[in-house]
N, C-alpha and C positions, 0 to 999 in steps of 0.2 A: 504494500500500500504506500501511497504518498501521503504523509500526514501534513495537513495545512497548518502552519504555525501562526502566521500573522495575516489573516485574510483581509483585513481592512487597513493595511498600512499604506497611506498615501505618501508618495515621495515628497519630501519636504526638507528644509534646512536642518531639521532635527536628526535625520537619518541619511542624508546625502549631502555632499558638498555643494557649493554654489556653482551655477552654470557659467560657462565661458564661451564667448562667441568665437567661432573659427572662420566664419565667412559671412559678410553682411549682404550677399546677393540672394537671389531667389534659388535656394538650394533644394534639390530633390533627390530621391533615391539614394539614401545614405547607406553605406556599408563600412565595416571596419574590421581590423585584426590587430593583434598584439605582436610586436617584434621583441622577442625575449632576449635577443642579442644586445640590442641598444636600449631595452626597457622603454620603448616608445609605443604609443598607440598610433596607428595609421588609419586615416579615414578617407574614403573615396566617395565621390558624389557627382551628380550632374549639376552644372551651373547654368540655369536657364537665362541668366543675365549675361552670359558669356557664350552665346550661340550654341547652347546645349553641349558645351565641351565637358569632357571628363577631367575633374580636378582631384587632387589629393593633398592632404595636410598632415603634418606630424605633430602629435601631442605628447607632452611630458607631464606625468602625474607627480604631484608633490603633496603628500598628506591627503587632504580631501579636496584639492583643487587641481586643475589642469590648465596648462598654457600651451600655445600653439606657435609654430613657425608660419612662414608665408605659404599660401596655397601654390601648388605646382600643377601645370597642365600635363596629364599623361596621355591624352589623345586630343588632337586639335579638330577631329571630325565630330560631326553630330552624333551624340550617344542617346538616341531617343527611346529605346525599347524598354529596358528594365534596369533595375539596380545592378551595379557592378558587384562582383563577388571577389573576396580577398582571402588569402591564406598566407601564413608565414612558413617558409621552408627553413627549419632549424638546422638542417645539414649544411646548406649553402649560405645561411643567414640572409635570405632574400625574401622580399614580399612579392607575391604574384597577384596581379589584378586581371580579372576576366571581364569582358564587356562586349556589348553590341556596337557595331560600327556603321553608322549612317544607313541603317536598314538594308545593308548589303551583305555583311559577313560578321563573324565573331572572332575576336582577337584576344590575345593575352600579352601582357608586358611584365617584365621582371624589374623590380625596383630595389635600390640599395639605400638604406637609411644612413645618413651621416649627420650627427648633431640633430638639428631641428628641421632638416631638409631631406629630400629624397630625389635620387636621379634614376633614370630608366634606360634600359637597353632598347633595341628595335622591337616593334610589335611583331607578333607571330600570329598568323591566321590559322585557327584550328578547325573552322567550319566555314564553308562557302555560303552558308545561310546565316541570317541573324538569329539570335536566341531570344526567347520570350522570358526565360527565367534561368537562373543557374545557382549552383552552390559548390563550394570547393573546400577541401580539407587536406591536411598534410599527414602522411604516414611516416613516422620516425623510424619504423622498423625496416621498411624497404627504401626509405628516402625518396618517396614518390608523392606526387600530388594527384588526388582523385578529384575529377571535375564531373559534375552531373549538370546537364543543360537540356532545355527543350529545343529540339531541332525543328524550326519552323519550315524547313525545306524537305522534311521527311514526315509529313502527316502529323506534325506536332509531337512526335515521339520523344520520350526522355532518353537521352544518350549518356553514357558514361565513358570517360577517357582517362588514361593515365599519362601524366606529364612528368618529365624529368628536367630539372633545372641544371644548367651548366653555364657558369659565368653569369652573364646578364641576359641569357636567352633560355628558352624552354622548348623542348620537342615533345611530340605526342605519339602514342601508339594508336591503334585502330579503335574506333568507337564501338560500343556495344549497346544495344537497345535494352533499357530497363523496363519500360512500359509506356503507356500513353497517359501522360498526366503532367502535373505542374506542382509548384510550391514544394521544393525539395528541402528536406532536412537531412543532414549527414552527421554521423557520429562514428568514431573509431573505438572499437572495443579492444583495449590493449590487453585484456586478459586472454581472449581467444584470437587476437590479431585479425579480426574481421571488421567489416564496415557495414553500417546500417544506412540504408537509403529509404526515406519515407516520402510519400507523394500522394496527391489526389489522383485516383484511378478513374480517368474519364470513361473507360470502357466498362466500369462496374459501379454506376450510380454515384460517381464522385466519392466513393468510400475512401477512408484513410487506409493506406496500404504500405507495407514494409517489405524490403528484400535485403538479404544478407549477401555481401560481396566479399570476394577473396581476390587479392592482388597477386599476380604471378608475372614477374618481369614488367613488361609494359602493357599488360592486358589485365582485365578483371572479368570474373564470372560471377553469376548470381544464383542463389537458391530460389525456391518456389515463393511466389508472393503470398503474404499473410495479411489479411484484413484485421485491423485492430479497432476500427470504429465504423460500424455499419450504418453511418449517416453521412450526408454530404459534409465534407471536411476540407480544411485548407490551412495555410500559414503554419507549416510544420517547422519545428526546431528540435534538435536532438543533441544530447550530451551523454558522456559516459561517466558514471559515478565509480571512481576507482576504489572507493572504500567498500561499496556493496557489490562491485563487479556487475553492475546493471546499466542498461541504457534507459534514460528518461526522455520521453518525447512530450513536448507541449504543442498544443494545436487548438484550432477553433472548429467547432462542430455545430451544425444546425439540426438539433434533435426535434422530434415531433412532440414538443411540449408547449408550443406557442410562444416561447420566450426568445426566439431568434438565435443568433450565433452566440455561443458561450465558450469560455475557455476551459480546457481540460489538460490533465497530465496523466501519463500512464507509464508503467515500468515494464521494460522488456528484458528477456533473458535469451542470450544467443547460445545456441547449441549446434555445433557444426555449421551447416549452411542454412539453418532455419532459426526462427525466433518465436517465442511465445510471450504473451502479455498477461499481466494481471488486470484487475478492474481499474477503469479510469476514475479520476477524482476531479471534481470541478474546482478550479483555482479561485473563482470569485463566486461565492455561494449566495450572493444577495440579489441575483436575478438581473444583473446589469450586462449589457452588450459588451463583449470583449473583442478588441481588435489588435492585430499584430503582436502577439506575445513573443517575447524573446527569452531564452533560457541560457544560463551559465552554471557551471559546477564550481563550487568553492572547496578546494581540497583541504583548506585549513579548518573550516567548520564542518566539513563532510556533508554539505547541504547543497541543494540546487536553489537558484534564485530565478524567479520568473517576473518579468516586468511587462506591462502592456498599457494601452490607453483605452478610455471608455468614451466613444463618440456620442453616446446618448446621456452622458453624465458630465457635461461641461468639458469634455476632453481631458478629464482627470487622468493623471498618470499614476499607476499603482504597482506595487510589487508584493510578492509573497515568497516565503522561504519554505522549502519542502525537504523532508527527510525520508530517505528510502528505508523500508523495513520489509524484508522478504520480497514479495512481488507487488 
């Protein structure tokens, strides 16, 4: 079970530091990652006030505050489709950004953080079609990057690819179809050295579905799909709890209770190339619409933290802490 500890904790100066502006423009589609080599936060986004170019900024955490360097353009082309996805390669100490490029193709670029700035190598095209959504994660065991993206040139299928960073560039193996869906959540189970991919299955009533992946060289294979929410679901995020050796997935589901989309979390156990799930738990039990939940695992407190916003509650931003026990 996931035990809900603080169901009504609104993010405020009492439990979160003060906000800091990193760009004053019309900023959209924000994504981020942590560079553990330089101890910096790297944020990528679309700047609508700068011809929809992709920009990135480096942040430095000090206590409960964060400061930023100057934004840097990582693609001068229009980046109109979806939020970029980022991951940090701890083997090469590089940041990799994946993004759509002017409605024509999909590209990746490798960045090197230095101080409060970041520089980039040449972009690499990994798909001749633009993507609608993507998610990326680094595997420290194989030193590979796993990318899952929606290939709009192939019936909207979800594809998975393995990338290898070398210097300031990245190369890719062949893509593998995961399913027909969107809204990908990725987690690396370090206990079994497997990957979990969660997505909305368009071929099965938009149910929440998961598959377990195994990396071999520059390719990845998947086990049988498993449905963990038999209702229309989206906005998946996944983390691995290293204390419980379990995967925790947060998501939004539209259940047949007349209350619209609500937020849930569920615990998964990987076994071989399959996964089983416990019962889901509602993260906000007061009947409020939940949107865009994000989840992280805190190894110090051995808890997961989920944050979201509530569009029908004054856009309040709220967080909850969860502890895994069994399933």
